[in-house]
VOPAGU-2260 file (C-alpha; in pm, 1 decimal, decimal comma):
REM VOPAGU-2260
SITE   aa  ch    i         X         Y         Z
SITE  MET   A    0    1409,1    1708,4   -2285,5
SITE  PHE   A    1    1377,1    1664,5   -1888,0
SITE  LYS   A    2    1639,2    1413,4   -1764,3
SITE  LYS   A    3    1577,4    1452,9   -1382,5
SITE  ILE   A    4    1226,1    1529,5   -1251,9
SITE  LEU   A    5    1220,5    1603,8    -877,3
SITE  VAL   A    6     824,2    1489,1    -780,0
SITE  ALA   A    7     727,9    1684,6    -462,2
SITE  LEU   A    8     462,1    1477,9    -275,5
SITE  ASP   A    9     253,2    1521,1      56,3
SITE  SER   A   10      36,1    1285,3     237,5
SITE  SER   A   11    -276,7    1333,3      55,8
SITE  SER   A   12    -449,6    1156,1    -191,6
SITE  MET   A   13    -339,2    1412,6    -484,0
SITE  SER   A   14      34,3    1261,4    -435,6
SITE  GLU   A   15    -149,7     946,7    -634,1
SITE  LEU   A   16    -163,9    1146,4    -924,2
SITE  VAL   A   17     135,7    1376,3    -922,0
SITE  PHE   A   18     315,5    1051,3    -900,8
SITE  ALA   A   19     124,3     887,2   -1198,9
SITE  LYS   A   20     204,8    1185,3   -1399,3
SITE  ALA   A   21     579,3    1210,8   -1299,8
SITE  LEU   A   22     605,5     852,4   -1355,1
SITE  PHE   A   23     462,6     922,3   -1737,7
SITE  LEU   A   24     689,9    1201,9   -1825,7
SITE  ALA   A   25     988,1     998,7   -1715,9
SITE  LYS   A   26     925,5     720,0   -1886,0
SITE  GLN   A   27     848,6     921,6   -2207,0
SITE  ASN   A   28    1174,2    1126,1   -2150,6
SITE  GLN   A   29    1391,3     855,4   -1985,8
SITE  ALA   A   30    1427,9    1062,4   -1710,7
SITE  ARG   A   31    1504,4    1003,2   -1349,1
SITE  LEU   A   32    1287,7    1072,0   -1064,8
SITE  MET   A   33    1385,8    1218,7    -745,5
SITE  LEU   A   34    1068,5    1148,6    -503,1
SITE  LEU   A   35    1062,8    1445,7    -182,7
SITE  HIS   A   36     856,2    1424,6      82,9
SITE  VAL   A   37     877,2    1780,0     330,2
SITE  LEU   A   38     798,9    1702,2     657,2
SITE  SER   A   39     622,6    2028,9     796,8
SITE  ALA   A   40     385,7    2101,1    1050,4
SITE  GLU   A   41     203,7    2325,3     747,0
SITE  GLU   A   42     122,7    2005,6     590,9
SITE  GLU   A   43    -310,4    1908,8     632,9
SITE  ASP   A   44    -228,7    1578,9     770,4
SITE  SER   A   45      75,3    1653,9    1008,2
SITE  PRO   A   46      29,4    1655,0    1377,0
SITE  MET   A   47      -1,3    2029,3    1493,4
SITE  PRO   A   48     287,1    2203,1    1574,8
SITE  LEU   A   49     464,0    2155,1    1897,8
SITE  PRO   A   50     226,1    2238,8    2188,8
SITE  PRO   A   51     278,5    2606,8    2336,4
SITE  GLU   A   52     309,4    2497,4    2686,4
SITE  VAL   A   53     691,8    2324,0    2570,2
SITE  GLY   A   54     844,6    2673,7    2587,6
SITE  ASN   A   55     682,9    2744,2    2925,1
SITE  PRO   A   56     941,2    2782,9    3191,4
SITE  TYR   A   57     656,5    2613,4    3435,1
SITE  TRP   A   58     730,2    2287,7    3300,4
SITE  THR   A   59     480,4    2030,4    3436,4
SITE  THR   A   60     371,7    1671,4    3405,8
SITE  VAL   A   61     105,9    1765,0    3195,2
SITE  SER   A   62     288,7    1946,1    2965,5
SITE  GLU   A   63     559,7    1640,3    2927,8
SITE  VAL   A   64     268,8    1417,6    2864,0
SITE  THR   A   65     139,6    1628,4    2593,3
SITE  LEU   A   66     495,0    1616,2    2454,0
SITE  GLU   A   67     484,4    1283,6    2478,7
SITE  SER   A   68     205,6    1220,8    2247,4
SITE  TRP   A   69     274,9    1501,3    2017,7
SITE  LEU   A   70     570,0    1288,5    1936,3
SITE  LYS   A   71     419,2    1007,6    1929,3
SITE  GLN   A   72     200,4    1139,6    1650,8
SITE  TRP   A   73     490,0    1308,3    1473,3
SITE  GLU   A   74     685,6     955,4    1451,8
SITE  THR   A   75     382,1     776,0    1265,6
SITE  TYR   A   76     309,2    1054,0    1040,1
SITE  GLU   A   77     699,5    1053,7     963,9
SITE  SER   A   78     653,5     686,7     931,7
SITE  GLU   A   79     380,9     675,1     691,9
SITE  CYS   A   80     476,8     921,7     481,1
SITE  LEU   A   81     822,2     736,6     448,3
SITE  LYS   A   82     640,2     418,3     352,4
SITE  LYS   A   83     457,9     627,4      79,3
SITE  LEU   A   84     755,4     710,3     -81,8
SITE  GLN   A   85     959,6     373,8    -106,0
SITE  LYS   A   86     595,5     254,3    -233,1
SITE  PHE   A   87     630,5     515,3    -503,5
SITE  THR   A   88    1002,7     411,6    -567,3
SITE  VAL   A   89     922,5      40,0    -593,0
SITE  LYS   A   90     643,6     156,3    -849,6
SITE  ALA   A   91     899,0     350,2   -1001,0
SITE  HIS   A   92    1182,4      49,8   -1028,4
SITE  GLN   A   93     881,4    -163,6   -1145,2
SITE  ALA   A   94     785,9      57,8   -1463,6
SITE  ASN   A   95    1219,0      66,5   -1583,1
SITE  VAL   A   96    1244,5     432,8   -1405,8
SITE  ASN   A   97    1533,4     520,4   -1213,4
SITE  ALA   A   98    1424,7     664,6    -886,6
SITE  GLU   A   99    1521,2     757,5    -550,3
SITE  PHE   A  100    1353,0     951,2    -243,8
SITE  ARG   A  101    1419,2    1184,4      21,2
SITE  GLN   A  102    1253,2    1276,2     307,5
SITE  LEU   A  103    1368,7    1617,6     480,2
SITE  PRO   A  104    1233,0    1838,1     733,3
SITE  GLY   A  105    1162,4    2220,4     661,6
SITE  SER   A  106     934,2    2468,4     478,5
SITE  PRO   A  107     810,5    2274,7     160,8
SITE  GLY   A  108     823,1    2565,0     -98,3
SITE  ARG   A  109    1175,9    2640,7      30,0
SITE  THR   A  110    1278,1    2267,3      76,7
SITE  ILE   A  111    1152,4    2154,6    -269,5
SITE  CYS   A  112    1311,7    2460,0    -479,5
SITE  HIS   A  113    1674,1    2413,0    -244,3
SITE  LEU   A  114    1665,6    2032,7    -348,3
SITE  ALA   A  115    1569,4    2098,4    -719,8
SITE  TRP   A  116    1881,6    2321,2    -746,3
SITE  SER   A  117    2126,4    2109,1    -532,3
SITE  TRP   A  118    2006,1    1834,1    -738,9
SITE  GLN   A  119    2011,6    1995,3   -1062,0
SITE  ALA   A  120    1653,3    1923,2   -1160,6
SITE  ASP   A  121    1510,4    2004,6   -1511,8
SITE  LEU   A  122    1173,6    1979,1   -1414,5
SITE  ILE   A  123     961,8    2003,9   -1019,7
SITE  ILE   A  124     656,9    1869,0   -1038,5
SITE  VAL   A  125     411,5    1978,6    -769,6
SITE  GLY   A  126      -1,4    1929,8    -691,9
SITE  ASN   A  127    -217,1    2227,2    -637,7
SITE  ARG   A  128    -502,9    2233,6    -426,8
SITE  GLY   A  129    -715,2    2480,6    -561,7
SITE  ARG   A  130    -637,4    2734,0    -287,7
SITE  SER   A  131    -722,4    3098,2    -366,1
SITE  GLY   A  132    -832,2    3399,9    -186,3
SITE  LEU   A  133    -814,4    3404,4     201,4
SITE  GLY   A  134    -729,6    3070,9     212,2
SITE  GLU   A  135    -381,7    3127,1     -27,6
SITE  LEU   A  136    -336,9    3412,8     188,1
SITE  LEU   A  137    -309,5    3274,4     503,3
SITE  LEU   A  138    -224,4    2906,8     477,8
SITE  GLY   A  139       0,0    3020,4     141,9
SITE  SER   A  140      47,8    2802,1    -135,1
SITE  VAL   A  141     340,4    2563,8    -187,8
SITE  SER   A  142     279,0    2496,9    -592,2
SITE  ASN   A  143     246,8    2913,6    -577,8
SITE  TYR   A  144     600,1    2933,1    -421,6
SITE  VAL   A  145     773,5    2677,6    -617,3
SITE  LEU   A  146     632,7    2852,4    -948,0
SITE  HIS   A  147     780,1    3212,4    -834,4
SITE  HIS   A  148    1122,6    3057,6    -692,7
SITE  ALA   A  149    1214,2    2765,0    -859,8
SITE  PRO   A  150    1541,2    2707,5   -1050,9
SITE  CYS   A  151    1391,9    2484,8   -1350,3
SITE  SER   A  152    1043,1    2427,8   -1514,9
SITE  VAL   A  153     736,1    2368,4   -1291,3
SITE  LEU   A  154     446,6    2163,2   -1388,2
SITE  THR   A  155     153,5    2193,2   -1196,3
SITE  VAL   A  156     -83,1    1907,8   -1155,0
SITE  LYS   A  157    -402,1    1970,7   -1069,3
SITE  ASN   A  158    -690,9    1742,4    -947,4
SITE  TYR   A  159    -989,5    1791,8   -1274,0
SITE  VAL   A  160   -1243,0    1619,4   -1036,3
SITE  GLN   A  161   -1273,1    1869,4    -775,6
SITE  ASP   A  162   -1243,8    2175,8    -995,1
SITE  LYS   A  163   -1518,8    2064,9   -1191,7
SITE  THR   A  164   -1725,8    1999,9    -857,3
SITE  LYS   A  165   -1635,6    2397,8    -770,6
SITE  SER   A  166   -1720,8    2551,5   -1078,9
SITE  LEU   A  167   -2047,6    2329,2   -1110,3
SITE  ASP   A  168   -2156,0    2455,3    -757,7
SITE  THR   A  169   -2079,7    2815,1    -903,1
SITE  GLN   A  170   -2307,2    2776,1   -1141,2
SITE  LYS   A  171   -2587,1    2655,4    -911,0
SITE  THR   A  172   -2559,8    2999,6    -698,6
């Protein structure tokens, strides 16, 4: 049924669960996997966006130090995410699943949908952190964007342990 599965991963622990679901489906369908991480300042674990001083016409030594520090943090983030993609690719190959990976900069939702279109994916698998209400409005929801703009089917993976905890908390009050 699915022959080309695009797996959107981030730097959170949720990516382990997303990858496990993708690997299971790939084995069942003898599908290829494309593992994707989008480099974005929107991601929770990424360094903050470029410091505001960078655009200041009165460039100072402090600004240069801030920029150097930010660049080092960004390089570390990029490198750690790349290693995670490589680790997942090796696991897929060990399970006899054809897999490749890409790490691209950009807006996560748009980048996921664009790669799904250009790679001609049959399915996108993406995690969902469970943001709702104001959190989703302010921070956006990558899974919501992908669900509404994807050129193919979308499977949204939720972390049920977190969901059960949330529902228990609301029952107590």
